[in-house]
N, CA, C and O of each residue as an XYZ file, in Angstrom:
380
protein
N      85.497     72.885    -10.526
C      85.572     71.571    -11.017
C      85.612     70.481     -9.938
O      85.170     69.357    -10.177
N      86.104     70.787     -8.832
C      86.007     70.181     -7.624
C      84.584     69.974     -7.090
O      84.189     68.877     -6.694
N      83.868     71.041     -7.101
C      82.414     71.032     -6.682
C      81.621     70.009     -7.641
O      80.695     69.276     -7.295
N      82.156     70.117     -8.842
C      81.325     69.254     -9.776
C      81.512     67.800     -9.521
O      80.537     67.057     -9.630
N      82.760     67.297     -9.168
C      83.091     65.969     -8.799
C      82.301     65.580     -7.423
O      81.720     64.501     -7.309
N      82.334     66.509     -6.448
C      81.696     66.258     -5.202
C      80.130     66.061     -5.529
O      79.449     65.127     -5.105
N      79.752     66.939     -6.224
C      78.252     66.796     -6.540
C      77.879     65.558     -7.229
O      76.861     64.944     -6.911
N      78.724     65.139     -8.231
C      78.564     63.902     -8.920
C      78.594     62.589     -7.953
O      77.849     61.620     -8.094
N      79.521     62.724     -7.017
C      79.624     61.685     -6.111
C      78.426     61.680     -5.165
O      78.019     60.582     -4.787
N      77.905     62.634     -4.802
C      76.750     62.779     -3.913
C      75.526     62.204     -4.724
O      74.759     61.424     -4.159
N      75.340     62.552     -5.965
C      74.317     61.957     -6.824
C      74.362     60.380     -6.942
O      73.360     59.668     -6.870
N      75.771     59.887     -7.148
C      75.860     58.409     -7.261
C      75.545     57.799     -5.874
O      74.940     56.731     -5.786
N      75.966     58.496     -4.791
C      75.589     57.880     -3.467
C      74.248     57.880     -3.211
O      73.796     56.894     -2.628
N      73.355     58.959     -3.585
C      71.903     58.906     -3.439
C      71.292     57.972     -4.246
O      70.304     57.351     -3.857
N      71.814     57.803     -5.398
C      71.223     56.755     -6.370
C      71.508     55.330     -5.695
O      70.652     54.446     -5.667
N      72.595     55.212     -5.236
C      72.853     53.865     -4.485
C      71.906     53.699     -3.401
O      71.243     52.670     -3.270
N      71.830     54.737     -2.587
C      70.954     54.617     -1.388
C      69.388     54.355     -1.967
O      68.628     53.569     -1.401
N      69.102     54.929     -2.870
C      67.734     54.757     -3.630
C      67.438     53.391     -3.970
O      66.436     52.800     -3.565
N      68.362     52.872     -4.753
C      68.317     51.497     -5.142
C      68.211     50.450     -3.965
O      67.443     49.487     -3.971
N      69.008     50.745     -3.052
C      69.036     49.837     -1.821
C      67.732     49.992     -1.142
O      67.134     48.961     -0.836
N      67.212     51.139     -0.865
C      65.939     51.257     -0.241
C      64.779     50.552     -1.080
O      63.915     49.891     -0.504
N      64.792     50.701     -2.311
C      63.674     50.079     -3.026
C      63.912     48.588     -3.095
O      62.939     47.836     -3.130
N      65.131     48.117     -3.116
C      65.388     46.649     -2.969
C      64.949     46.074     -1.817
O      64.188     45.107     -1.862
N      65.417     46.650     -0.553
C      64.777     46.337      0.564
C      63.298     46.366      0.811
O      62.812     45.398      1.397
N      62.638     47.204      0.497
C      61.247     47.366      0.514
C      60.641     46.305     -0.436
O      59.687     45.674      0.017
N      61.023     46.045     -1.579
C      60.489     44.998     -2.441
C      60.842     43.524     -1.707
O      60.029     42.602     -1.759
N      61.865     43.421     -1.161
C      62.232     42.112     -0.766
C      61.354     41.932      0.615
O      60.844     40.823      0.778
N      61.173     42.778      1.462
C      60.488     42.726      2.670
C      58.975     42.416      2.397
O      58.295     41.912      3.291
N      58.425     42.722      1.130
C      57.073     42.475      0.859
C      56.981     40.986      0.484
O      55.852     40.503      0.403
N      57.985     40.258      0.262
C      57.993     38.976      0.000
C      58.046     38.025      1.245
O      57.967     36.807      1.083
N      58.175     38.564      2.442
C      58.427     37.984      3.726
C      57.077     37.192      3.949
O      56.052     37.761      3.576
N      56.981     36.057      4.465
C      55.785     35.293      4.793
C      55.151     36.214      6.023
O      55.826     36.801      6.869
N      53.845     36.209      5.940
C      53.074     36.974      6.978
C      52.436     35.899      7.902
O      52.070     36.293      9.009
N      52.277     34.740      7.621
C      51.673     33.846      8.428
C      52.017     32.344      7.933
O      52.289     32.092      6.759
N      51.978     31.523      8.807
C      52.412     30.024      8.561
C      51.181     29.255      8.781
O      50.529     29.335      9.823
N      50.854     28.462      7.720
C      49.562     27.763      7.623
C      49.908     26.265      7.899
O      50.804     25.805      7.193
N      49.379     25.496      8.749
C      49.629     24.054      8.977
C      48.314     23.402      8.849
O      47.312     23.943      9.317
N      48.260     22.151      8.178
C      47.100     21.476      7.991
C      46.953     20.560      9.217
O      47.840     19.768      9.536
N      45.723     20.710      9.936
C      45.527     19.802     11.146
C      44.301     18.909     10.671
O      43.297     19.402     10.157
N      44.474     17.553     10.890
C      43.464     16.607     10.631
C      42.792     16.379     11.922
O      43.372     16.080     12.965
N      41.397     16.559     11.757
C      40.639     16.258     13.021
C      40.388     14.808     13.444
O      40.130     13.966     12.584
N      40.457     14.489     14.750
C      40.393     13.102     15.225
C      39.080     12.889     15.612
O      38.568     13.794     16.271
N      38.299     11.744     15.320
C      37.103     11.336     15.804
C      37.392     10.456     16.920
O      38.339      9.673     16.846
N      36.714     10.517     17.865
C      36.791      9.763     19.196
C      35.616      9.805     20.006
O      34.683     10.533     19.666
N      35.549      9.050     21.123
C      34.566      9.181     22.061
C      34.583     10.335     22.959
O      35.615     10.613     23.569
N      33.483     11.051     23.089
C      33.457     12.025     23.971
C      32.381     11.933     24.842
O      31.319     11.448     24.452
N      32.540     12.374     26.073
C      31.511     12.082     27.173
C      30.149     12.739     26.677
O      30.100     13.802     26.057
N      29.075     11.982     27.026
C      27.768     12.527     26.666
C      27.445     12.491     25.105
O      26.604     13.244     24.613
N      28.066     11.699     24.470
C      27.850     11.647     23.037
C      26.444     10.885     22.755
O      26.039     10.020     23.531
N      25.766     11.246     21.651
C      24.476     10.649     21.285
C      24.975      9.244     20.661
O      25.802      9.213     19.750
N      24.411      8.105     21.217
C      24.800      6.867     20.375
C      24.346      6.878     19.059
O      24.986      6.250     18.216
N      23.283      7.530     18.730
C      22.812      7.462     17.232
C      23.833      8.049     16.353
O      23.907      7.723     15.168
N      24.647      8.933     16.914
C      25.538      9.577     16.044
C      26.867      8.687     15.575
O      27.668      9.032     14.707
N      26.904      7.615     16.259
C      27.877      6.637     15.931
C      28.018      6.254     14.422
O      29.100      6.175     13.841
N      26.864      6.039     13.890
C      26.836      5.585     12.525
C      27.502      6.741     11.621
O      28.264      6.435     10.704
N      27.195      8.036     11.905
C      27.812      9.017     11.123
C      29.287      9.034     11.344
O      30.072      9.062     10.396
N      29.635      9.020     12.480
C      31.111      9.017     12.726
C      31.737      7.693     12.196
O      32.909      7.778     11.828
N      31.171      6.577     12.112
C      31.873      5.409     11.420
C      31.861      5.783      9.994
O      32.859      5.430      9.366
N      30.871      6.474      9.293
C      30.877      6.659      7.948
C      32.067      7.704      7.522
O      32.742      7.594      6.499
N      32.187      8.694      8.464
C      33.429      9.587      8.268
C      34.660      8.931      8.438
O      35.551      9.212      7.637
N      34.894      8.072      9.369
C      36.202      7.273      9.592
C      36.396      6.498      8.380
O      37.537      6.333      7.948
N      35.366      5.998      7.783
C      35.456      4.923      6.675
C      36.084      5.871      5.350
O      36.949      5.509      4.553
N      35.373      7.168      5.387
C      35.732      7.872      4.183
C      37.186      8.410      4.407
O      37.943      8.482      3.439
N      37.604      8.798      5.680
C      39.039      9.065      5.737
C      40.026      8.028      5.149
O      40.944      8.331      4.386
N      39.743      6.748      5.587
C      40.544      5.768      5.033
C      40.577      5.563      3.614
O      41.609      5.140      3.092
N      39.421      5.852      2.849
C      39.434      5.887      1.482
C      39.830      7.133      0.673
O      39.921      7.113     -0.554
N      40.043      8.141      1.375
C      40.289      9.517      0.740
C      41.283      9.407     -0.345
O      41.026      9.967     -1.410
N      42.382      8.757     -0.207
C      43.661      8.704     -1.114
C      43.369      7.709     -2.198
O      43.525      8.008     -3.382
N      42.913      6.438     -1.780
C      42.763      5.439     -2.811
C      41.596      5.546     -3.603
O      41.680      5.358     -4.816
N      40.417      5.851     -3.019
C      39.174      5.945     -3.912
C      38.442      7.244     -3.399
O      37.592      7.185     -2.511
N      38.832      8.456     -4.030
C      38.164      9.676     -3.438
C      36.589      9.770     -3.871
O      35.798     10.389     -3.160
N      36.203      9.161     -5.001
C      34.770      9.247     -5.332
C      34.089      8.582     -4.315
O      33.233      9.221     -3.704
N      34.336      7.240     -3.969
C      33.733      6.374     -2.813
C      33.680      7.149     -1.621
O      32.634      7.195     -0.973
N      34.878      7.870     -1.205
C      35.053      8.439      0.077
C      34.050      9.675      0.098
O      33.467      9.949      1.147
N      33.867     10.350     -0.950
C      32.719     11.345     -0.966
C      31.369     10.774     -0.467
O      30.671     11.287      0.408
N      31.116      9.690     -1.120
C      29.836      9.079     -0.818
C      29.709      8.789      0.587
O      28.652      9.038      1.166
N      30.788      8.236      1.240
C      30.794      8.027      2.655
C      30.666      9.248      3.650
O      30.095      9.210      4.739
N      31.313     10.361      3.071
C      31.230     11.625      3.748
C      29.724     12.134      3.706
O      29.170     12.603      4.701
N      29.159     12.010      2.556
C      27.641     12.499      2.593
C      26.930     11.529      3.195
O      25.828     11.948      3.547
N      27.155     10.215      3.496
C      26.275      9.341      4.169
C      26.196      9.791      5.683
O      25.146      9.850      6.323
N      27.433     10.093      6.156
C      27.704     10.615      7.440
C      27.050     11.914      7.724
O      26.574     12.081      8.847
N      26.976     12.812      6.875
C      26.328     14.077      6.923
C      24.869     13.887      6.950
O      24.184     14.610      7.673
N      24.343     12.978      6.224
C      22.762     12.836      6.117
C      22.521     12.152      7.406
O      21.565     12.580      8.054
N      23.209     11.162      7.908
C      22.888     10.579      9.111
C      22.892     11.464     10.288
O      21.961     11.425     11.091
N      23.894     12.262     10.431
C      23.958     13.263     11.520
C      22.871     14.343     11.475
O      22.313     14.792     12.477
N      22.619     14.725     10.169
C      21.546     15.711      9.941
C      20.298     15.041     10.472
O      19.596     15.656     11.275
N      19.982     13.852     10.087
C      18.663     13.255     10.386
C      18.534     13.105     11.967
O      17.460     13.294     12.539
N      19.695     12.755     12.627
C      19.538     12.664     14.029
C      19.522     13.999     14.664
O      18.846     14.069     15.691
N      20.138     15.100     14.261
C      20.155     16.273     14.830
C      18.818     17.058     14.747
O      18.530     17.930     15.567
N      17.972     16.681     13.650
C      16.717     17.339     13.307
C      15.601     16.659     14.024
O      14.449     17.065     13.871
N      15.884     15.619     14.819
C      14.903     14.854     15.607
C      14.472     15.674     16.633
O      15.199     16.581     17.039
N      13.187     15.430     17.185
C      12.564     16.209     18.122
C      13.411     16.495     19.527
O      13.292     17.478     20.258
N      14.284     15.378     19.694
C      15.122     15.492     20.935
C      16.105     16.646     20.891
O      16.504     17.115     21.957
N      16.530     17.144     19.710
C      17.371     18.275     19.676
C      16.702     19.596     19.327
O      17.361     20.631     19.221
N      15.393     19.550     19.152
C      14.577     20.860     18.751
C      14.416     21.709     20.008
O      13.814     22.782     19.956
């Protein structure tokens, strides 16, 4: 009878350890693996910058100001900046 009580206590203890291990493994899977921060790029003068790209920079700066208040118009400014930069970068000087 004493052996049965000791065996039952061991089974309960092993079940407790099993539940504890499963819980710890489950909770450790929820730990964050990485931290992500949003960084907004800044436009500014850089040495050796092509003066013709100023129009593109200005369009992008205008779009950033409109991004929250008028997103559709901001997209237009972004596209205008991209078109202006693409046109300049495709010129023979950059080929």
